[in-house]
Structures are given as structure tokens and as C-alpha cells.
N, CA, C and O of each residue as an XYZ file, in Angstrom:
672
protein
N       3.828      8.606     -6.040
C       3.281      8.288     -5.890
C       2.354      7.539     -4.341
O       2.798      7.138     -3.265
N       0.726      7.627     -4.974
C       0.477      7.701     -2.927
C      -0.059      6.244     -2.777
O      -0.508      5.742     -3.808
N      -0.072      5.634     -1.851
C      -0.737      4.302     -1.551
C      -2.190      4.646     -1.368
O      -3.020      3.928     -1.925
N      -2.609      5.743     -0.595
C      -4.267      5.731     -0.595
C      -4.596      7.376     -0.753
O      -3.597      8.093     -0.696
N      -5.714      7.955     -0.918
C      -5.667      9.199     -0.569
C      -7.142      9.302      0.160
O      -7.798      8.302      0.454
N      -7.676     10.996      0.471
C      -8.723     10.523      1.070
C      -9.298     10.624     -0.406
O      -8.994     11.810     -0.278
N      -9.765     10.546     -1.518
C     -10.540      9.969     -2.398
C     -10.624      8.798     -2.530
O     -11.480      8.307     -3.266
N      -9.821      8.128     -1.901
C      -9.596      6.648     -2.555
C     -10.983      5.970     -2.231
O     -11.620      6.536     -1.343
N     -11.656      4.664     -2.895
C     -12.468      4.458     -2.518
C     -12.815      5.452     -2.677
O     -11.909      6.218     -2.346
N     -14.439      6.460     -3.332
C     -15.296      7.024     -3.397
C     -15.299      7.966     -1.985
O     -16.246      8.541     -1.448
N     -14.087      7.909     -1.655
C     -13.261      9.635     -0.082
C     -14.514      8.447      1.090
O     -15.525      8.510      1.789
N     -13.864      7.853      0.774
C     -14.207      6.900      1.701
C     -13.298      6.702      2.601
O     -13.812      6.682      3.719
N     -11.859      6.504      2.619
C     -10.552      6.670      3.113
C     -10.108      7.892      4.340
O     -10.530      9.047      4.298
N      -9.387      7.480      5.169
C      -9.817      8.441      6.721
C      -8.164      9.032      6.494
O      -7.861     10.145      6.926
N      -7.088      8.098      5.726
C      -5.695      8.442      5.287
C      -5.255      9.046      4.120
O      -6.165      9.489      3.420
N      -3.884      9.225      3.617
C      -3.221     10.139      2.795
C      -2.119      9.627      2.964
O      -1.708     10.103      4.022
N      -1.275      8.841      2.506
C      -0.089      7.707      3.059
C       0.903      7.636      1.165
O       0.696      7.120      0.066
N       1.674      8.274      1.644
C       2.451      8.015      0.347
C       4.020      7.370      0.952
O       3.956      6.825      2.054
N       5.216      7.415      0.355
C       6.430      7.567      0.124
C       7.228      8.932      0.183
O       7.510      9.221     -0.980
N       7.698      9.873      1.039
C       8.095     10.490      0.922
C       9.526     11.367      0.421
O      10.388     11.219      1.287
N       9.942     12.102     -0.556
C      10.644     12.104     -0.935
C      11.897     13.196     -0.145
O      12.960     13.582     -0.631
N      11.467     13.413      0.853
C      12.988     13.876      1.844
C      13.204     12.641      2.645
O      14.275     12.682      3.250
N      12.341     11.280      2.882
C      12.532     10.001      3.374
C      11.820      9.917      4.733
O      11.513     10.641      5.679
N      11.668      7.925      4.088
C      10.492      7.909      5.438
C       8.784      7.325      3.980
O       8.537      7.060      2.804
N       8.323      7.438      5.036
C       6.685      7.199      4.937
C       5.665      8.177      5.222
O       5.483      8.505      6.395
N       5.132      8.569      4.506
C       4.448      9.829      5.138
C       2.744      9.478      5.536
O       2.247      8.629      4.796
N       2.247      9.784      6.119
C       0.430      9.607      6.542
C      -0.234     10.610      7.057
O       0.419     11.231      7.895
N      -1.077     10.918      6.902
C      -2.442     11.761      7.343
C      -2.770     11.468      7.339
O      -2.941     10.571      6.515
N      -3.810     11.887      8.813
C      -4.777     11.225      8.928
C      -5.638     12.947      9.163
O      -5.382     14.019      9.713
N      -6.971     12.205      8.195
C      -7.818     13.190      7.736
C      -9.046     13.685      9.727
O      -9.431     13.051     10.710
N      -9.148     15.552      9.066
C      -9.622     16.159     10.388
C     -11.114     15.197     10.536
O     -11.438     14.665     11.598
N     -12.103     15.079      8.980
C     -13.264     15.369      9.187
C     -13.407     14.484      7.569
O     -12.485     14.404      6.757
N     -14.907     13.835      7.376
C     -14.942     12.877      6.561
C     -16.445     13.070      6.034
O     -17.432     13.557      6.584
N     -16.235     12.455      4.647
C     -17.749     13.085      4.139
C     -18.760     12.128      4.454
O     -18.327     10.989      4.282
N     -20.372     12.168      4.992
C     -21.015     11.374      5.359
C     -22.170     11.778      3.750
O     -22.740     12.787      3.337
N     -22.088     10.896      3.464
C     -23.398     10.465      2.020
C     -25.094     10.530      2.905
O     -25.167      9.773      3.873
N     -25.995     11.129      2.681
C     -27.501     11.440      3.039
C     -28.159     10.278      3.052
O     -28.993      9.882      3.866
N     -27.495      9.463      1.567
C     -28.088      8.087      0.653
C     -26.812      7.059      0.068
O     -26.095      7.541     -0.809
N     -26.588      5.957      0.443
C     -26.017      4.676     -0.105
C     -25.441      4.872     -1.461
O     -26.248      4.817     -2.389
N     -24.459      5.043     -1.685
C     -23.618      4.909     -2.229
C     -23.641      3.468     -3.384
O     -23.492      2.468     -2.681
N     -23.752      3.138     -4.604
C     -24.177      2.254     -5.552
C     -23.308      1.633     -6.006
O     -22.417      2.167     -6.667
N     -23.359      0.207     -5.734
C     -22.211     -0.615     -5.931
C     -21.319     -0.507     -6.434
O     -21.399     -0.110     -7.597
N     -20.289     -0.725     -5.999
C     -19.668     -0.812     -7.733
C     -18.484     -1.421     -8.401
O     -17.789     -2.346     -7.982
N     -18.410     -0.984     -9.120
C     -18.604     -1.545    -10.395
C     -17.269     -3.030    -10.751
O     -17.871     -3.113    -11.821
N     -16.835     -3.461    -10.784
C     -15.509     -3.877    -11.085
C     -15.085     -3.598    -12.594
O     -15.995     -3.460    -13.411
N     -14.334     -3.546    -12.835
C     -13.218     -2.687    -14.062
C     -12.253     -3.941    -14.365
O     -11.305     -4.356    -13.698
N     -12.879     -4.497    -15.783
C     -11.263     -5.203    -16.128
C     -11.279     -4.794    -17.434
O     -12.297     -4.560    -18.085
N      -9.883     -4.688    -17.903
C      -9.284     -4.171    -19.004
C      -9.832     -5.032    -20.113
O      -9.824     -6.263    -20.106
N     -10.168     -4.487    -20.785
C     -10.829     -4.929    -22.261
C     -12.462     -4.838    -21.833
O     -13.319     -5.482    -22.439
N     -12.589     -4.464    -21.359
C     -14.018     -4.949    -20.698
C     -15.165     -4.681    -21.865
O     -16.243     -5.273    -21.804
N     -14.836     -3.668    -23.024
C     -16.327     -2.451    -23.145
C     -16.710     -2.055    -23.498
O     -16.523     -1.040    -22.826
N     -17.512     -1.681    -24.424
C     -18.198      0.102    -24.079
C     -19.808     -0.004    -23.287
O     -20.661      0.844    -23.026
N     -19.745     -1.018    -23.139
C     -21.107     -1.392    -22.553
C     -20.548     -1.290    -20.591
O     -21.132     -0.628    -19.733
N     -19.202     -2.234    -20.365
C     -18.870     -1.649    -19.360
C     -18.627     -0.460    -18.896
O     -19.293      0.082    -18.013
N     -17.579      0.059    -19.507
C     -16.786      1.330    -19.792
C     -18.414      2.300    -19.452
O     -18.553      3.136    -18.560
N     -19.296      1.935    -20.288
C     -20.359      3.612    -19.790
C     -21.288      3.093    -18.507
O     -21.941      3.819    -17.757
N     -21.168      1.620    -18.455
C     -22.077      1.860    -16.553
C     -20.822      2.196    -15.419
O     -21.224      2.582    -14.322
N     -19.461      2.087    -15.589
C     -18.481      2.729    -14.799
C     -18.547      4.289    -15.120
O     -17.560      4.781    -14.575
N     -19.160      5.116    -15.661
C     -19.607      6.043    -16.330
C     -20.650      6.224    -15.392
O     -20.599      6.875    -14.349
N     -21.591      5.593    -15.856
C     -22.822      6.326    -15.031
C     -22.484      6.552    -13.533
O     -22.402      7.672    -13.030
N     -22.288      5.325    -12.834
C     -21.640      5.123    -11.637
C     -20.925      5.968    -11.055
O     -20.970      5.866     -9.829
N     -20.288      6.756    -11.443
C     -19.110      7.782    -11.054
C     -19.715      8.601    -10.806
O     -19.654      9.068     -9.668
N     -20.537      9.116    -11.735
C     -21.520     10.367    -12.327
C     -22.624     11.049    -10.578
O     -22.758     12.117     -9.980
N     -23.265      9.274    -10.412
C     -24.074      9.239     -9.691
C     -22.953      9.689     -8.500
O     -23.017     10.884     -8.212
N     -21.817      8.808     -7.681
C     -21.781      8.600     -6.970
C     -20.917     10.038     -6.525
O     -20.795     10.333     -5.336
N     -20.315     10.924     -7.670
C     -20.066     12.320     -7.653
C     -21.718     13.236     -7.190
O     -21.763     14.130     -6.345
N     -22.579     12.874     -7.753
C     -24.026     13.493     -7.609
C     -24.361     13.060     -5.842
O     -25.550     13.324     -5.667
N     -23.979     12.718     -5.025
C     -24.567     11.676     -3.910
C     -23.460     12.137     -3.048
O     -23.860     12.163     -1.884
N     -21.875     12.620     -3.182
C     -21.021     13.224     -3.025
C     -21.253     14.493     -2.499
O     -21.216     14.925     -1.346
N     -21.510     15.022     -3.617
C     -22.174     17.058     -3.591
C     -23.093     17.265     -2.451
O     -22.886     17.982     -1.472
N     -24.121     16.555     -2.702
C     -25.115     16.324     -1.275
C     -24.698     16.214      0.441
O     -25.233     16.773      1.399
N     -23.265     15.046      0.383
C     -23.204     15.300      1.178
C     -22.570     16.074      2.607
O     -22.061     17.195      2.618
N     -22.756     15.097      3.884
C     -22.268     16.617      4.298
C     -20.544     16.016      5.280
O     -19.956     14.935      5.310
N     -20.327     17.111      5.810
C     -18.485     16.772      6.258
C     -18.819     17.095      7.752
O     -19.131     18.220      8.141
N     -18.713     15.917      8.600
C     -18.581     15.554     10.156
C     -16.792     15.692     10.448
O     -16.063     15.741      9.458
N     -16.490     15.720     11.138
C     -15.674     15.824     12.286
C     -14.750     13.884     12.786
O     -15.325     12.826     13.042
N     -14.012     14.030     12.762
C     -13.458     13.091     13.068
C     -13.701     13.271     14.224
O     -13.502     14.330     14.819
N     -14.449     11.636     14.985
C     -13.536     12.326     16.855
C     -12.745     11.373     17.392
O     -12.661     11.310     18.618
N     -11.973     10.395     16.502
C     -11.293      9.417     16.282
C      -9.844     10.234     17.536
O     -10.015     11.430     17.776
N      -8.796      9.662     18.095
C      -7.598      9.805     18.434
C      -6.614      9.979     16.672
O      -6.697      9.321     15.635
N      -5.609     11.379     17.132
C      -4.820     11.675     16.127
C      -5.893     12.533     15.096
O      -5.351     13.297     14.296
N      -7.087     12.461     15.082
C      -7.900     13.285     13.863
C      -6.842     14.539     13.128
O      -7.248     15.508     13.770
N      -6.285     14.827     12.650
C      -5.573     16.103     12.008
C      -4.312     16.197     11.974
O      -3.716     17.167     11.507
N      -3.630     14.907     12.608
C      -2.422     14.095     13.088
C      -1.950     14.156     11.099
O      -2.614     14.158     10.063
N      -0.180     14.205     11.502
C       0.368     13.598     10.280
C       1.746     13.076     10.646
O       2.383     13.884     11.322
N       2.121     12.398     10.486
C       3.485     10.930     10.058
C       4.178     10.471      9.917
O       4.025      9.419      9.298
N       5.632     10.887     10.397
C       6.934      9.944      8.880
C       7.302      9.239      9.932
O       7.707      9.627     11.028
N       7.073      7.796      9.376
C       7.699      6.672      9.646
C       9.022      6.757      8.544
O       9.041      7.242      7.413
N      10.416      5.910      9.539
C      11.157      5.622      8.965
C      11.630      4.470      7.550
O      12.204      4.551      6.464
N      10.842      3.234      8.565
C      11.217      2.595      7.314
C       9.620      1.509      6.864
O       8.660      2.018      7.442
N       9.336      0.689      6.327
C       7.826      0.022      5.807
C       7.557     -0.377      6.432
O       6.363     -0.597      6.227
N       8.025     -0.991      7.858
C       7.827     -2.024      8.983
C       7.255     -1.116      9.343
O       6.279     -0.811      8.658
N       7.557     -0.280     10.529
C       7.026      0.864     11.135
C       5.972      1.663     10.498
O       5.223      2.167     11.335
N       5.677      1.937      9.277
C       4.500      2.511      8.111
C       3.739      1.427      7.958
O       2.896      1.789      7.138
N       3.451     -0.028      8.336
C       2.398     -1.025      8.170
C       2.242     -1.019      9.721
O       1.452     -1.864     10.143
N       2.770     -0.325     10.533
C       2.319     -0.846     12.301
C       1.535      0.557     12.179
O       0.320      0.483     12.000
N       2.062      1.681     12.251
C       0.989      3.097     12.014
C      -0.813      2.944     10.824
O      -2.001      3.220     10.993
N       0.034      2.359      9.722
C      -1.097      2.423      8.887
C      -2.372      1.120      9.569
O      -3.475      1.153      9.024
N      -2.186      0.201     10.555
C      -2.560     -1.400     11.272
C      -3.266     -0.792     12.377
O      -4.349     -1.165     12.827
N      -2.358      0.449     12.889
C      -2.468      1.092     14.593
C      -4.354      2.332     14.088
O      -5.394      2.205     14.735
N      -4.247      3.017     13.254
C      -5.554      4.045     13.132
C      -6.173      3.209     12.458
O      -7.327      3.193     12.886
N      -6.012      2.265     11.365
C      -7.440      1.136     11.117
C      -7.771      0.283     12.170
O      -8.804     -0.334     11.910
N      -7.360      0.048     13.107
C      -7.414     -0.132     14.676
C      -8.575      0.338     15.471
O      -9.450     -0.278     16.078
N      -8.301      1.802     15.272
C      -8.755      2.549     16.163
C     -10.095      3.083     15.792
O     -10.926      3.412     16.638
N     -10.402      3.212     13.715
C     -11.405      3.153     13.593
C     -11.331      3.993     12.445
O     -12.352      4.585     12.096
N     -10.058      4.157     11.682
C      -9.870      4.904     10.625
C     -10.015      3.971      9.326
O      -9.842      2.755      9.397
N     -10.314      4.569      8.246
C     -11.242      3.939      7.178
C      -9.470      4.040      6.228
O      -8.593      4.890      6.379
N      -9.492      2.522      5.063
C      -8.196      2.962      4.219
C      -8.994      1.174      2.954
O      -9.793      0.237      2.940
N      -8.439      1.546      2.557
C      -8.535      0.634      1.513
C      -7.983     -0.835      1.891
O      -6.824     -0.976      2.281
N      -8.747     -1.770      1.774
C      -8.398     -2.574      2.241
C      -6.820     -3.255      1.676
O      -5.990     -3.992      2.207
N      -6.887     -2.806      0.780
C      -5.425     -3.238     -0.049
C      -4.220     -2.802      0.129
O      -3.158     -3.149     -0.387
N      -4.588     -1.646      1.262
C      -3.554     -1.308      1.602
C      -2.339     -1.767      1.873
O      -1.292     -1.632      1.240
N      -2.621     -2.459      3.113
C      -1.800     -3.352      3.757
C      -0.985     -4.695      3.108
O       0.133     -5.208      3.059
N      -2.560     -4.898      2.589
C      -1.569     -6.085      1.433
C       0.016     -4.873      0.087
O       1.218     -4.908     -0.175
N      -0.684     -4.414     -0.110
C       0.571     -3.362     -0.861
C       1.911     -3.424      0.422
O       3.003     -3.962      0.235
N       1.508     -2.784      1.612
C       2.741     -2.409      1.969
C       4.253     -3.563      2.813
O       5.416     -3.569      3.218
N       2.633     -4.598      2.538
C       3.248     -5.889      3.394
C       3.920     -6.718      1.856
O       4.786     -7.594      1.843
N       3.258     -6.158      0.740
C       4.942     -6.838     -0.378
C       5.823     -6.388     -0.841
O       6.627     -6.907     -1.616
N       5.788     -5.176     -0.353
C       7.090     -3.805     -0.272
C       7.900     -4.682      0.445
O       8.856     -5.255     -0.075
N       7.551     -4.828      1.685
C       8.364     -5.329      2.925
C       9.061     -6.598      2.175
O      10.261     -6.560      1.902
N       8.059     -7.984      1.783
C       8.509     -8.596      1.577
C      10.177     -8.406     -0.059
O      11.407     -8.415     -0.027
N       9.515     -8.319     -0.745
C      10.440     -7.307     -1.527
C      11.560     -6.523     -1.365
O      12.379     -6.493     -2.283
N      11.687     -6.079     -0.669
C      12.473     -5.039     -0.279
C      13.765     -5.729      0.863
O      14.778     -5.035      0.783
N      13.870     -6.515      1.531
C      14.845     -7.283      2.185
C      14.732     -8.862      1.703
O      14.977     -9.612      2.647
N      14.392     -9.625      0.350
C      14.312    -10.050     -0.392
C      15.571     -9.124     -2.015
O      16.490     -9.347     -2.803
N      14.890     -8.400     -1.679
C      16.456     -7.206     -2.642
C      17.924     -6.926     -1.604
O      18.976     -6.494     -2.076
N      17.781     -7.181     -0.516
C      18.745     -6.486      0.435
C      19.529     -8.243      0.675
O      20.734     -8.451      0.814
N      18.421     -9.300      0.661
C      19.646    -10.159      0.502
C      20.943    -10.507     -0.168
O      22.135    -10.653      0.102
N      19.709    -10.596     -1.659
C      20.185    -10.671     -2.711
C      21.503     -9.936     -2.764
O      22.565    -10.425     -3.149
N      21.293     -8.586     -2.289
C      22.450     -7.857     -2.992
C      24.241     -8.401     -1.372
O      25.471     -8.428     -1.338
N      22.669     -8.766     -0.173
C      24.613     -9.488      0.483
C      24.780    -10.487      0.381
O      25.371    -11.153      1.232
N      24.146    -11.114     -1.096
C      25.162    -12.367     -1.628
C      25.865    -12.697     -2.394
O      26.807    -13.483     -2.497
N      24.987    -11.570     -3.359
C      26.527    -10.896     -4.009
C      27.841    -10.697     -3.835
O      28.857    -11.163     -4.351
N      27.519     -9.603     -2.675
C      29.439     -9.424     -1.947
C      29.834    -10.322     -1.457
O      31.063    -10.396     -1.478
N      29.220    -11.261     -0.894
C      29.700    -12.237     -0.189
C      30.360    -13.113     -0.944
O      31.438    -13.610     -0.617
N      29.726    -13.361     -2.035
C      30.675    -14.134     -3.590
C      31.459    -13.574     -3.821
O      32.523    -14.017     -3.389
N      31.512    -12.642     -4.390
C      32.342    -11.718     -4.526
C      33.155    -11.351     -3.948
O      34.215    -11.906     -4.234
N      33.203    -10.780     -3.363
C      34.491    -10.922     -1.960
C      34.926    -11.943     -1.708
O      36.092    -11.626     -1.471
N      34.861    -13.194     -1.544
C      35.271    -14.514     -0.715
C      36.634    -14.619     -2.248
O      37.588    -13.951     -1.847
N      36.945    -15.141     -3.587
C      37.239    -14.579     -4.031
C      36.816    -14.857     -5.529
O      35.636    -14.916     -5.874
N      38.352    -15.095     -6.759
C      37.025    -15.327     -8.139
C      37.479    -16.272     -8.531
O      38.494    -16.961     -8.638
N      35.799    -16.086     -8.871
C      34.975    -17.515     -9.316
C      35.164    -17.802    -10.927
O      35.561    -16.828    -11.567
N      34.975    -18.779    -11.518
C      34.698    -18.626    -13.252
C      33.043    -18.266    -13.167
O      32.218    -18.522    -12.290
N      32.935    -17.641    -14.313
C      31.565    -17.360    -14.626
C      30.415    -18.303    -14.062
O      29.552    -17.872    -13.296
N      30.470    -19.720    -14.530
C      29.441    -20.942    -14.222
C      29.568    -21.263    -12.722
O      28.515    -21.290    -12.086
N      30.800    -21.527    -12.032
C      30.485    -21.796    -10.366
C      30.373    -20.657    -10.043
O      30.334    -20.687     -8.813
N      30.242    -18.967    -10.597
C      29.636    -18.267     -9.980
C      28.367    -17.544     -9.425
O      27.973    -16.784     -8.540
N      27.808    -18.599    -11.012
C      25.887    -18.155    -11.488
C      25.663    -19.449    -10.145
O      25.300    -19.222     -8.991
N      25.982    -20.681    -10.700
C      25.014    -21.696     -9.605
C      25.590    -21.875     -8.611
O      25.362    -22.915     -7.994
N      26.475    -20.986     -8.141
C      26.409    -21.105     -6.513
C      26.300    -19.234     -5.559
O      26.409    -18.933     -4.370
N      26.110    -18.604     -6.499
C      24.161    -17.947     -6.319
C      23.202    -17.967     -6.233
O      22.375    -17.489     -5.457
N      23.191    -18.846     -7.478
C      21.385    -19.531     -7.973
C      21.250    -19.770     -6.842
O      20.669    -18.862     -6.248
N      21.651    -20.975     -5.968
C      21.667    -21.493     -4.591
C      21.688    -21.122     -3.812
O      20.752    -21.294     -3.031
N      22.762    -20.364     -3.490
C      22.297    -18.765     -2.255
C      20.841    -18.046     -2.517
O      19.802    -18.254     -1.891
N      21.046    -17.165     -3.586
C      19.261    -16.835     -3.587
C      17.910    -17.696     -3.014
O      17.348    -17.340     -1.979
N      17.595    -18.505     -3.559
C      17.069    -19.592     -3.553
C      17.089    -19.840     -2.210
O      15.925    -19.903     -1.816
N      18.046    -20.047     -1.127
C      17.870    -20.227      0.436
C      17.428    -18.858      0.873
O      16.399    -18.630      1.508
N      18.391    -17.888      0.432
C      17.358    -16.486      1.302
C      16.599    -16.178      0.771
O      16.170    -15.263      1.475
N      15.662    -16.259     -0.508
C      14.444    -15.842     -0.557
C      13.328    -16.551      0.354
O      12.370    -15.999      0.896
N      13.675    -17.877      0.389
C      12.929    -18.844      1.706
C      13.298    -19.002      2.533
O      12.953    -19.950      3.238
N      14.480    -17.865      2.964
C      14.516    -17.779      4.478
C      13.907    -16.381      5.102
O      13.578    -16.364      6.288
N      13.763    -15.193      4.265
C      12.782    -13.694      4.086
C      11.366    -14.296      3.876
O      10.504    -13.519      4.286
N      10.887    -15.405      3.381
C       9.690    -15.768      3.439
C       9.338    -16.138      4.288
O       8.334    -15.747      4.884
N      10.358    -17.355      4.719
C       9.198    -17.941      6.377
C       9.079    -16.960      7.348
O       8.006    -16.756      7.915
N      10.540    -16.052      7.699
C      10.896    -15.552      8.689
C       9.516    -14.181      8.598
O       9.046    -13.668      9.614
N       9.096    -13.821      7.213
C       8.181    -12.418      7.844
C       6.883    -12.967      7.589
O       5.933    -12.194      7.710
N       6.545    -14.778      7.084
C       5.638    -14.961      7.430
C       5.211    -15.853      8.521
O       4.363    -16.737      8.646
N       6.324    -15.165      9.451
C       5.333    -15.717     11.235
C       4.600    -15.149     11.429
O       3.920    -15.340     12.437
């Protein structure tokens, strides 16, 4: 699954980012972009169960955007790293890459950085939890109730510590 594609946000994205099956996180930077000759219509917020009227409005906008983009011209990106590809070994490095590309001027969905940041927090919390479980099990054999109480106490402390470190 990709985090974003060049087609994201009505083709207003310059990055194609995904977790690579060979390892790491890959980012392809576009060489060019579509420049519409007229402004795109305002986005329509889609809500699950919004009904036929909302669905019809979304489809009408989608069709209008496609008409506009068919007439758009393609221009080369004159930014450093245009056309380059990168593979980052960790989510943290991937986040740094996306932030730096955005700072240079590349476009990507606003939610991309938030999504990566949330995945980092989840991964760190999971790794911490696994470490706590191994430590508790490795020390001695405990009764189920004692293990559960100690593990929950340690888990809460670990999650708090991870979140404090990330929020700095």
C-alpha cells in the first residue's frame, strides 16, 4: 500500500511513497507535474453514509476534475532531486526525507507526515511492549495474576515514556 501517489490530491502530489517489499521505505520524486489551465473545483468532503446527493456531487466534481486535467500541460520540475528515488531504512529517516522534500517545494498530502509520525509512535510502543514482556518472563516464573498486574503497570509506564520522547 502506498502512502501517497502522484495521482493523490487530484494529481497535485510530487511524491510516490510506499513501504518497500525488499525493505525500507521508498520515495520516488516526480520529474514533472500537471499544471491545470483553470482552477480545480473545491473538494467535497466525503462522509460514509452521506447519501445519493453527496455521492452524485462527488462524482460530478470527479468528472469535472478529469476534464480539466485532460487539458492541463505537463511541466518539468525545476527543483533539486527531481526524478530521483530514495530508500530509507527506518520510518524516522523516511519522515525526515518527506519533510526535507516538502521544505524544498515538493507537494504531498498534508496527512502524509501525520501518518508516518503515527506509525513511528505505534512501532516504538510495540517494540517497548515486547521488551517489557521478555524482561518480565525472563526474570522468573510468576503466577498469571501477578504477571498481568506487573505487565500492565510496566506497559503504561513504557507507553508514557515513549510518548514523552516522541513529543519532544
